C-alpha positions in Angstrom: -16.2 11.1 1.5 -13.7 10.2 4.3 -11.7 7.4 5.9 -13.3 5.9 9.0 -11.2 2.8 9.4 -7.5 2.2 8.4 -5.9 -1.2 8.7 -2.1 -1.4 8.9 0.0 -4.5 8.5 2.3 -5.0 11.5 5.3 -7.4 11.4 8.8 -7.8 12.9 10.6 -6.1 9.9 12.9 -3.1 10.4 10.7 -0.9 8.1 7.5 -1.5 10.2 8.0 1.6 12.2 7.9 3.9 9.2 4.7 2.2 8.0 3.1 2.5 11.4 4.0 6.2 11.7 2.4 7.0 8.3 -0.7 5.0 9.0 -1.1 6.7 12.4 -0.7 10.1 10.8 -3.4 9.4 8.3 -5.7 8.0 11.0 -5.2 11.1 13.1 -5.8 13.4 10.1 -9.1 11.8 9.2 -10.2 11.0 12.7 -10.2 7.3 11.7 -9.9 4.2 13.8 -6.5 2.6 13.4 -6.4 -1.2 13.4 -3.1 -3.0 13.7 -3.0 -6.6 12.3 0.1 -8.6 13.3 0.7 -10.9 10.4 4.0 -12.8 10.1 5.0 -16.1 8.5 3.3 -19.0 10.4 5.6 -20.2 13.1 3.2 -22.1 15.2 4.3 -25.6 16.1 1.9 -28.3 15.0 1.1 -30.8 17.8 2.7 -33.6 15.8 5.9 -31.6 15.5 5.9 -30.4 19.0 5.6 -33.9 20.3 8.9 -34.8 18.6 10.8 -31.9 20.1 12.4 -31.5 23.6 10.1 -29.6 26.0 12.7 -26.9 26.5 12.9 -26.3 22.7 9.1 -26.0 22.4 9.0 -23.6 25.4 11.7 -21.4 23.9 9.8 -21.2 20.6 6.6 -20.2 22.3 8.4 -17.6 24.3 10.1 -16.1 21.3 6.8 -15.9 19.4 5.0 -14.3 22.3 7.8 -11.7 22.9 7.9 -10.7 19.3 4.1 -10.2 19.2 4.3 -8.1 22.5 7.0 -5.9 21.0 5.1 -5.4 17.8 2.0 -4.4 19.7 3.9 -2.0 21.9 5.4 -0.4 18.8 1.9 -0.1 17.2 0.5 1.6 20.4 3.4 4.0 20.7 3.0 5.1 17.1 -0.8 5.7 17.6 -0.2 7.6 20.8 2.5 9.8 19.2 0.2 10.7 16.3 -2.7 11.4 18.6 -5.0 8.6 17.2 -8.2 8.5 19.3 -9.4 5.0 18.5 -7.2 1.9 18.0 -7.6 -1.9 17.8 -5.0 -4.6 18.0 -5.4 -7.9 16.2 -3.3 -11.0 15.9 -5.2 -13.3 13.7 -4.5 -17.1 13.9 -4.2 -19.3 10.9 -2.5 -18.7 7.5 -1.2 -15.1 7.5 -1.8 -14.2 3.9 -5.4 -15.5 3.9 -6.0 -13.6 7.1 -4.5 -10.4 5.6 -6.9 -10.5 2.7 -9.9 -11.3 4.9 -9.2 -8.4 7.3 -8.4 -6.0 4.5 -11.8 -6.6 2.9 -13.4 -4.8 5.9 -11.5 -1.5 6.0 -11.5 1.8 4.1 -7.8 1.6 3.5 -5.1 -1.0 4.1 -1.5 0.2 4.7 1.1 -2.3 3.6 4.9 -2.3 3.1 7.1 -2.7 0.1 9.2 -5.9 0.3 12.5 -5.2 2.1 15.3 -7.3 0.5 17.3 -6.9 3.7 14.7 -8.7 5.8 14.8 -12.4 6.4 11.0 -12.5 5.7 11.3 -10.6 2.4 9.6 -13.2 0.3 6.7 -13.4 2.7 6.2 -9.7 2.9 6.3 -9.4 -0.9 3.8 -12.2 -1.2 1.4 -10.7 1.4 1.4 -7.2 -0.2 0.8 -8.5 -3.7 -1.9 -10.9 -2.5 -3.8 -8.1 -0.6 -3.5 -5.7 -3.6 -4.9 -8.3 -5.9 -7.4 -10.1 -3.7 -8.8 -7.7 -1.1 -10.9 -5.5 -3.3 -9.9 -2.5 -1.2 -7.4 0.3 -1.8 -3.9 -0.5 -0.6 -1.3 2.1 0.4 2.1 0.6 -0.1 4.9 2.3 1.8 8.5 2.2 0.7 10.8 0.2 3.0 13.8 2.6 2.7 12.1 5.9 3.5 8.7 7.5 4.0 8.0 11.2 3.3 7.1 13.6 6.1 3.8 14.1 4.4 1.5 11.8 2.4 -1.2 13.2 0.1 -0.3 16.9 -0.1 1.1 16.6 -3.6 -0.5 13.7 -5.5 0.5 12.2 -8.9 -2.3 10.2 -10.5 -1.4 7.7 -13.2 -4.3 7.7 -15.6 -4.9 5.5 -18.7 -8.7 5.5 -18.7 -8.8 1.9 -17.7 -10.9 0.1 -15.0 -8.1 -0.3 -12.5 -7.1 3.4 -12.8 -10.8 4.4 -12.3 -11.0 2.3 -9.2 -7.9 3.9 -7.8 -9.1 7.4 -8.4 -12.4 6.7 -6.8 -10.8 5.0 -3.8 -8.4 8.0 -3.4 -11.1 10.7 -3.4 -10.7 11.4 0.4 -7.0 12.0 -0.1 -7.4 13.9 -3.4 -10.0 16.3 -1.9 -7.4 17.3 0.8 -4.4 17.6 -1.5 -2.7 20.9 -2.2 -1.7 19.8 -5.7 -3.0 17.0 -7.9 -1.3 16.2 -11.2 -2.8 13.6 -13.6 -0.1 11.9 -15.6 -1.6 10.4 -18.8 1.1 8.1 -20.0 0.7 6.5 -23.4 3.1 3.7 -24.7 5.0 4.7 -27.8 3.5 3.4 -31.0 -0.1 3.5 -29.9 -0.9 6.7 -31.8 -2.2 10.0 -30.5 -2.8 10.7 -26.8 -6.3 10.4 -25.5 -7.2 13.9 -24.4 -10.9 13.0 -24.2 -10.2 10.5 -21.4 -8.4 13.1 -19.3 -11.1 15.7 -20.0 -13.7 13.3 -18.6 -11.6 12.7 -15.5 -11.0 16.5 -15.1 -14.8 17.1 -15.2 -15.5 14.3 -12.8 -12.9 15.5 -10.2 -14.1 19.1 -10.6 -17.6 17.9 -9.6 -15.8 17.0 -6.3 -14.2 20.4 -6.2 -10.8 18.9 -7.0 -8.8 20.9 -9.6 -6.0 19.1 -11.4 -3.1 19.7 -13.8 -2.8 17.3 -16.7 0.5 16.0 -18.1 0.4 14.0 -21.3 3.5 11.9 -22.1 4.4 9.2 -24.6 6.8 6.6 -23.1 8.2 3.3 -24.1 5.8 0.6 -22.7 8.5 -1.0 -20.6 9.6 2.3 -19.0 6.3 3.7 -17.8 7.0 2.8 -14.1 10.4 4.5 -14.3 8.8 7.6 -15.9 6.2 7.9 -13.2 8.8 7.8 -10.5 10.9 10.3 -12.3 8.0 12.7 -12.7 7.0 12.2 -9.1 10.5 13.3 -8.1 10.3 16.3 -10.4 7.0 17.4 -9.0 7.8 16.7 -5.4 4.9 14.3 -5.2 4.5 12.5 -1.8 1.9 10.0 -3.1 1.2 8.2 -6.4 -2.3 6.9 -7.2 -2.5 4.1 -9.8 -4.4 1.1 -10.9 -2.7 -2.3 -10.2 -2.2 -5.3 -12.5 -4.1 -4.0 -15.5 -2.5 -6.8 -17.4 -2.7 -10.4 -16.3 -0.4 -11.4 -13.5 1.4 -13.9 -15.7 2.2 -11.1 -18.2 3.4 -8.9 -15.4 5.6 -11.7 -14.1 7.1 -12.7 -17.4 7.4 -9.3 -19.1 7.5 -7.0 -16.2 4.9 -4.2 -15.8 4.2 -0.9 -14.2 2.8 -2.6 -11.0 5.9 -4.7 -10.6 8.2 -1.8 -11.3 6.5 0.3 -8.7 6.5 -2.4 -6.1 10.2 -3.0 -6.7 11.5 0.6 -7.0 9.0 2.9 -5.4 10.4 6.0 -3.7 7.2 7.4 -2.4 4.0 5.7 -1.1 1.7 4.3 -3.8 -2.0 3.9 -3.4 -3.0 0.9 -5.6 -6.4 -0.5 -6.5 -7.2 -3.6 -8.6 
């Protein structure tokens, strides 16, 4: 298994460069095509609105939009060239950005997104787009932290495993990366009060990955339900992990929103890239 097509979300945010560099490195490593999709909050002027504005204001708005897109495309092409990516494609879909992001992400092997940057003016939009693609695209999403990105991604992988559907999807989607990793640790985290740890589930996973010639270390931990996300990030730091693989939104989105959850914790506080599947 390998990656043949990688889609990266390109925007005007200050963290976009880190996201592009990581996506380009992955594309170069796998010999994959890199597709850049420029998706920003809809700024187009509706004809009815433009008709009410002075011509010079309309012209300025159009110039600003065009310049921003040109700069983003140049940054994308520079990142691809620097990484030695052989095949690239640039897209700037029209229409509602979030819906376009989901549609384009459904036809790729991996979509690279960014964690919402609270320092960006478009923070709410970026957060909405990432969550919508993770939930709605049906494809694996690699979310890159806005503050930093490791020099490597996928050499030392931490897999969050609970035996559930979402975790299973994530492991399957991550196989191309797991097969290349130098170290894979499966973290079987069990909320406190749920009884004994499920060693059978990790044994099945070990046997499955071994059939793909992937050897793993298993770490069983019992953690308070509300602190699983914090524990995963802590263990990732202890192990020097440069990628976390996990299922996303195993609970309903309402429960995640009201009570918090591992997915929300990771999206808010991630320190390394996280590959998520729903």
